[in-house]
N, C-alpha and C positions, 0 to 999 in steps of 0.2 A: 106019444105026442111027437111030431116032427116039426121043428122050427125051420123056417126057410130063410129068415134074415138074420144076417150077422149084426149083432148090437155093437155100437161103437162106444157106448158109455155104461159104466158100472156104478152102482150106487151102494153107498153104506149108510144105513140109518141106526142111529144110537139113542138110547134113552139117556138123557142129560139132566132131567129134573121132573119132579112130580109132587102132586099135593098128598101128603101123608095121612094116614087115619090114625086112630088111637093107638095102634100097635107099632107105629114107625114104618110100616110098609106104605108103597104107593097105593092110593086107593083106586086101583085100576080094575075094571072088570075082566080084562084080558089077561091081567097078571104081569104086566110089564114091571121091570125093576131096573134101577138106575144101572147103567152098564150094559145093559142087553144090547147086542148088536145083530142087525140084519143086512144081508147082502144080496142084491137083486140087479137085473138088468132091465126087465120089462114088466114081468108079472109080480104078483104080491108074494114076498117071502113067506115062508112056512111059519106058522105061529104069530106072525105079525097082525096087529088089529085091522080088520078090513075097513072099519070106519075111518081110521087114521089115514089108510091108503088112499081115501077120497080126498084127503088134503095133500098128500105127498105125490100123488100122480100129476096133477098139473104142474107142479114144481119140476118133476122129473121130465115131463114133456117140454118144458121151456128150455131146459138144458139140452135135450136131444135136438131141438130146433136152433141151436146155437145160441141161446140166450145166456145173460149174465144174471146170476142170482142177487147181485147187488141191486138191480133195478127192482127187485121185489122184497128189499129189506135185509138181504143176506149180508153176512160180514165179510165175504170173499165172492169171487166170481163163481166159485164151485162148492159154496157152503151156506146153508141157511138153517135156522132154527123154525120150528113150527110146533103148534100146540095140537093136542088131539081135539075132535070136535066136542068132547065134553069139558075141555078145559082142564084136565087132570094131568095129562102126561105131556112133557116137553121133549121133542126129539130133534136131533141134529142130522140134517141131510148133507152128505157129502157126494159129490160126483167126480168121477175119474174116467177121463177119456182114455180110450185104448189106442 
């Protein structure tokens, strides 16, 4: 693969919470655990839930377009929590401009 665009934002996605099953593990089909961290610029990070990426991608695009995540409910200009589509895992998305 040959990328031709130099990305100007890097993203870190961290699992911060989740609904636990009877064994104390997060009841996540993809196997996410609290503290798991994923780093990406544009594409879906390896082993990250593709369904959760459907929710992360619009947030990432808003940052790339110069947006402020506080306008979407974030705690800071570059930080926002979001839940997976199943309502099981909570992620923290952090953006860092290069």
